N, C-alpha and C positions, 0 to 999 in steps of 0.2 A: 453232406448236404449243407449249404450255407444257411445261416440264420435269416429270418425275415421278421419284419416289424408289421404286424397286421392291425387293421382297424375294421371292426364289424359292428355296425349299428343294428340292434335288435328292436329298437323303437325310437321314435323322434326324428327320423330322417325320411322325409316325404310326408310328414304329418306333424301337427303341433300337439304334443302330449306324449305320455308313455315313454319318456326318455330312458334309454338304456344303451350304453355304448361299451363295447368290448375292445380292449387293446391286448396284444400278445407279442411276445418276443421269444425267438428260439428256432429250432429246426422245424420244418413244416410238419404239422400234425402233433408236434410235441411242445409247442410254445407254452410258456408260463403266461397266465392271463390275469388281467384286472378288469373290473367292471366299474364304470362311472355312471352313477345314478340308476334308480329303479323306481319309475313313476307310473302314474295311472292317467286315464282320462275317464270321462263319465258317459254312461249310456244315454241313449235318447229313444223316444218311442218309435221313431221311424226305422232305425237299423238294429236296435237292441232293446226291445220292449221289456220292461221289468228288470233290466240289468242295472245294478248299482255302480259298479266300477269295471273298467276294462284295463287290462295290463298286458304287457308284451309276453309272448310265449318264450320262456327261457329254456326250452327243452334242450337246445344245442349246448347251452352253458351247463345245464344240469348233467348232461351226458359227459361233460368234460370238467366236472367240478373238482376232480382230483388235481387239476392243473390251475385252479382259480386261487390266486394268492390273497386277494382282498377286494372289498367293495368300497368305493369312495363316493360320498354324497356331496354335491357342490352347494346345495342350499335347500331350504325347507319347503319349497312349493310342492303342492300335491303331485304335479306331473314329474317330479324328480325324486320324491322320497316315499310316496304313499303305498307303493307296492312292496316296500321292504318287509313289513311285518307279515304280509300274506305269502311272500315267495321266499323269504330267507331260508326256511327249512329245506328248500330244494337245493340251496347253494351252500349254506353253512360255512361261509367265509367271514373273517373279521371285517367289521364295518368301521370306516374312518370318517369322522365329520368334525367340524368346528363346534364350539360349545352350544350356541343357540340351535343350530341345526340338529345337534345331538339330542337336545331336550325334546324336540319334535319327533325325532327318530325313535327315541325311547318310548314315547307315547304310542307310536305305531307298533312297536315290538311288544309292549305290554298288552295292548288291546288284543293282539293276535296270540298271546301266550307264548311268545318267543323269548329266549334268554337274553337279557339286556347286558350280560357280562361280555358279550361279543362286540359291544360298542366301544370304540376307542376315540376319546376326545383329544384332538390335537390342536396346536396353535398354528397361526399363519406363518408364512415364510419369515425367518429362515429355517424353521423346523422342517425336517425331512423325514418322510415315511419310506422305509425300504420294504419293498414287496417283491421278492424274487429279483429279477433283473431291472426292476423299475425303482426309480427314486422320485418320489412325488412330493410336491409342495403345494399348499393352499395359498393362493394370492388374493387378497381382498379386492372385490369389485363392487361397484354400486349397482343396485337392482331394487325392485319393489318389495323386497323382504330383507331384513337385516342379515348381516354376516354371510352374504353370498361370496362365492369364491370361484375364480378360475383355477385350473390346475396346471402346474408345470410338471411334465412327465419326462424325466430324463431316462434314456435307454442307451444301450451300446450302439444303436444305429442312429442316434440323434435325439434332439429335443423336440417334444410336442407341447404345444400350448392348447389346452382344451378350455375354451372361453367360458363355458357355462352360460347362463343368462346374465346379461350385463347392459349397462348404459354408461355414458360419460357424464357423471354428475359429481360436481365438486362440493355441493351443499345438499346432501340427501336428507337432512333433518334428523333421521335416526339411522344409525349404522355408519359404515365407512365410506368415505369419498373415493372416487376413482383417482388414483395417484399416478399421474403421467411420469413423474420423476422415477418412481419405483419401476415402472414399465420400461423406461429408457435404460435403467440399470439392467433389467432382465434381458432386454434386447441386445445389450452390449456384452453380456457374459459369454455367450456362445451362439452361433447361428441357429436359427429356428428352422427345423426341418419342415414341420407342418403345423398350421393353425387350423384347429377344428372350431368353427365360429358360428355363433348365433345368427340366424338369418331372418328372424321374425319380422323386422321392420325394414327390410331392404327396399321396399317400394315407397317408404316415407322419405321424401326428398329434402325436408327441412331439418336443420340440426335439432337434436333432442333437447328438451327443456329440463331444468332442475326441479326436483320436488319442492324446493323452497319457494318457487314462484307462486305457489298456490295459497300461501298464507293469507295475503291481503284479499284476493278475490273471495276466498271462503269466509273470511271474517265479514267482509262487506255483505255477502249474501245472507249470512245468519242474522246480522244486525237488522236487515231490512224486512225480515219475515215477522208477521204479526202474531201468529199463533204457534201451535206445536211445530217443531222442526224435526224432520227425520232425514238421516243421510245413510246411504249404504255404499259400501266399497268392499274390496277383497279383505277378508279377515286377516290375511297374512301381511297386508300392507301397513305395518306398524307405524311408519312415518305418517301416512295419511290419517290413521286413527288419532295420532297425537295432534296433527294439524287441525283436524275437525274438533277434537275435544278442547284444544286451546281456544279455538274460535268461539265455541259455545260458552266457555268460562268467561272469556273477555266480553261477551255479549250479555252476561248476567244470567246465564242459564245453567241448570244442573245437568250433568251428563249421565246418561244411562246406556249401558251396553246390552244389547239384546242378541242372543245367539250363542250357543255353546262354543262354537269354533272361535268366535271373537274373544270370548272371555279366556279361553285356553291360551290363545296366542298372546294376549296381553300379560297373562300370568307368567307364561314361559319367558317373555321378554324381560319382565321385571326381575324374575328369579335369576336369570343369567346375566343381569347387569346391562343388557342392551338398552332398556327403556328406563329413563329416570324422569322424575318430576312430572309424571302423568297426572292430570287433574283427578281430583276425587270423583268417584263414580257412585251412583245411587242404584238401588234395586228397582224393579218395575212397580212394586207396591208403592214406594215413595213417589215415583214419577207419576203414577196415576192420580195421586192426591194433590199434586202441585198445580198451580195455575198453568194453563197451556202455554203461555208466553214465557214460562220459566224453565222449559224442558227442551233438551236436545237428545234425541234417540240416535244412537249409531248402531246399525242393525246389519245382520248377515243377509245374504240372498241377492247380491248384485247381479247374479247371472240367471235369476229366475228359478232357483231351486225350490221345488214345490213344498218342502217341509221347513224352509228357512223363515226367519222372522219377516222379511219383506213380503213374501207371498201371504203369510198368515195375517199380517196387518192389512194387506190390501183386500182380504176377504172378510174383514169386519173387526175382529178383536184378537189380541194376542196377550196373554199373561195379564189380563185385566186392563189393557190399554186399547183404546178405540180411537181411530182417526176420524176427524170430522171436517165438514166443509170449511175451507179457509186455511187448513193446515198445509204445510209445505214438505215435499219429499224430493231429495236430491240423489241422483245416481252419480256418485263421484268415482266412476269406473268406466272402462270401455267394455262394450258387449262383445264377448268372444263370438266369432262366426259360428253359427249353429244354434246360438242361444237367443236369437232375436225373437222368436215366437213366445217363449215363456216370459222374457223381459217385457215384451209388448202386452202380455196378459196382465202383468202387475200394473203397468201404466194405465191400461184401460180400466182395471178395477179401481184404481185410485181416482181416476177421472170421474167415475160414477159416484164416488163418495164426495166429490167436490174438492178433492185435494189438488193443490197446485204442484205439478210435476216439472222438475228441472233435470236436464241430462248434461253429459259432458261433451256433447258433439262440438260445441264451439271452442273447446279447449281451455275454458276458464277454470274448470273444476277437476281436471284430471291431466296427468302426464304419464306417458308410457314408461314402463320399466325396461324397455329394450332399446338397443342402439339403432338409430335411424341410419339411412344410407350414408350421409356425410360422416357420421361417427364410425361406421364400419370402415370407410376409406381411411379415416384418421388412424385407426388401429392397424390397418394393413401397412400404412406408411411408417408407423412407429415400430412395429415388430419386424417388418420386412421378411416374412416367412418365404421359404422356397415354394411351398405348396399351401394352398388354401382349400380346405374341404368344408363346404357349407353344411351345417346341421341345424337342428331345431327349426324346422319349417316344412311347409308343404312343398310339393315338387316345384311349383312355380317360383317359390322363394329360393330354393336351392339353385335353380337354373339361373335366376337373375343375379344371385350372389356370385356364382361361378363366372358369369360374364363380367361382372364388376372387377373381380380379381384378375381375370385374363387381360382386361384392358390395361392393367398396370404392369403387365409382363410376368405375372406369377402363374405358375402351373395350378390348375384347378380342375377338379372332377366332381361330378354329381354322384354321390354314393348314397343309395337308399337302403332301407331296412333289408337285411339278409345278404347284402353284397359285402364280401370280404376282400379288402385290398391289401397289397403289400406296399409299404412306404419306404422300403430299404433301398430301392434302386434309384435310377435317375428320374424315373417318373412313376407315379402310383399305377399299379396294374392289378386287375381283378384276378384273384387266385381261387375263389370258390364262391358258390351261391348256397346260402343256408336257408332252409325253409323257416319262415317266420309266420307267426299268426297271432292269435289273441287268446287270452285267458279271461273269463268273465267271473265276476263275483255276483252270484245270483242268490240273494238273501244272505246266507252265511256259508254257502257252498261254492267252491271253485269248480268251474266247468270249462271244457275246451270249446273253441269255436266250431270244431267239427263234430261235437257230441250230438248235435241235432236239436238241442233244447231250444235255442233261440230260433233256429229255422222253423221248427214246428210251431213255436209261438207266433211267429210272423205269419205263417200260413193260416193259422186259426184266426188271427186278427183280420187277415185279408178276405178269407173265404168262409168263415164260420165253421161250425162243427155239428156233426150229427152222430148220435149214439144209437145203435140198433141192437136189440136183444132178441134172439130166437131160441127156441127150445126144440131139441131132438129127443123124442120119447124113448122109452125102454125097448120099443120095437124098431128103433132106428128109422122112425118116420118123423119128418120135420113138421111141426105144427105151423099152420099158415098165419097164425095171429102174431106177427112180429110187433115189437113195441119200439117206437121211435121217439127220441127226445132231441130237440135241436137247441143250439145256442149260437147267438150272433147271427141269426138268419131271420128274414122277414117272416112274420107269423102266417101270412096268407100269400098265396101266389096268384097267377093269372086266372086260375079256375074259381077263385073266390072262396075256397074252402081252406081250413087249416092245413098248412104245409105238411106237418107231421102226419096228419090223418091221410092226406093224399099219398104220401110215401108208403104208409102202412098198407093202403089199398093195393098199390102197385106191387109191393113185396108179397102180399097174399097171393096175387095171381102168379108171381114168379115161383114162390115156394110150393104152390099147388101142383105145378107141372115139372118141377126140377127132378132130374133122374137120380136113381139110387146111388150111382157112383159119385156124383157130386155131393150128395148128402153125407156120404161116408168119409169125404175128404174135406177137412176143415179149411184148408187153403183154397180149394176150388169154391166151396160154399161162401167163404168170406169174399172172394173176388166177385162172385156173382151178385151178392147183396150190395157190395160197395158200388158196383157198376149201376145198379138200378137206382140207388139213392142219389148218386151224382147226376144221372141222366134226368131223373124227375126234377131235381132241384134246378138244373140248368134250364129245363123247359119252363118251369114255373116262375123262377125268380132271377134267372141269369147268373147263378152262382154254382160252383162246384165245391161243396164243402169238404173239409177233412172228415173222414168217416171212421168210427171205431165200431167194430162188430164183436158182439159177445155171443158165443155159441155155448149153450148149456146142454149137456147130454145127460139124460136121466139113466141111472143104472137099473138093470133088471133085478128083481128080488132073487 
């Protein structure tokens, strides 16, 4: 059987977030494997109420972990690294990262109680990591977090370039610039079989802008504000944190970082040498004692996270600091689709306090970390891959990116989560479909998407809940006085009496006439009670609640 070169996304292809991409080389079903990235996305109250994190289901990879040579992490964003600590124990392969990403990965592993000795810190190209039939190099790219990397993956069937998240930025403020000379060198070494490429900004038709262009607008903005100034951005955007802090210092303000994630990121950047000459920062106690026009707060929560500093400040007070009328609050970030409502809640809260709110919609105070359409075309022209496989995007992004590549005469296919393709032939071909799903972090427990926990939670949220308790005495006779408690349901129905009392009355009639065979069968009795509860509720309030029936049987002496 001839060897094949497979590509299998488990997350991140057809969605933004939860990135996890498998590559394999060898005979069918016996390929040696590597995994690129292992990230998360965040739950929301509509589709995953109460869920903290969502990550890809790695069951297929877990079943084949004896073939897994290594895990490679391209950069330190949550959607690329944050499932590592939670899922590593299922895969148990060595993890390769660059230094700063490794510091963040170490935190994830330590928090989850996983062994950090499996982390391997490697340098950028020309260092090569050999993992089975794969020879892998980390190539620096610019992005909105330092030390991001694309991967060159050399295999017996050809060279793959896995772009990771990237932009074309020659002056990124912190971190490495995109180096076109280096990429010309890479493109000239050997033909590139396939480019797996970031698709996030394929619909943005203007060339991307450098992080450096924000320095003057942000300084001008800080200087013109009269009272306390607050700015929020992604905690991982170290360059933006430095630009904001430098602007505050230049304007004569003391800088205070609020939010655990932000402090951890800055500490990791300083300790790994990524971040130098960051302005002195003060604690919240000192910030609260200073005149309001002498303080710049840089805070977490740009996406409306309910426990982050932005939300807490908007609700009144956080760590002794209180916003007042005339203060200014800047969102130096783009709102990720799906987060509009919580971000809007913060903005409205701030407006009620009399705080002046500024956002990044005009482009003055934020630049994207992803390549726009002209930049993607430039990379296509530079690398001249035979095949372009769009990744890191929703289906509409992948489709548009594939059209863009085909217009330049390149082969391109839309490959979504769970689709395994073989890249070794003249054209990529689908060779398998793997079941993919979700794993949820619910509190501190991992649960599967099909376990029913989230489904039941959604049903209770939509329909309410009723608990019914009935007693069967020692003579196997059911007592008609059922007890009913409701949650999440209107207290009174159309009859104008308490809903629970109305249900109890109807159940008394039912239990008084129920036959002996039903009384002796818990399943039948449960079904009958459940039917009455839902029928009465529907008639009274137009809802069919979730029902839990408790049948207590008294034992004879």
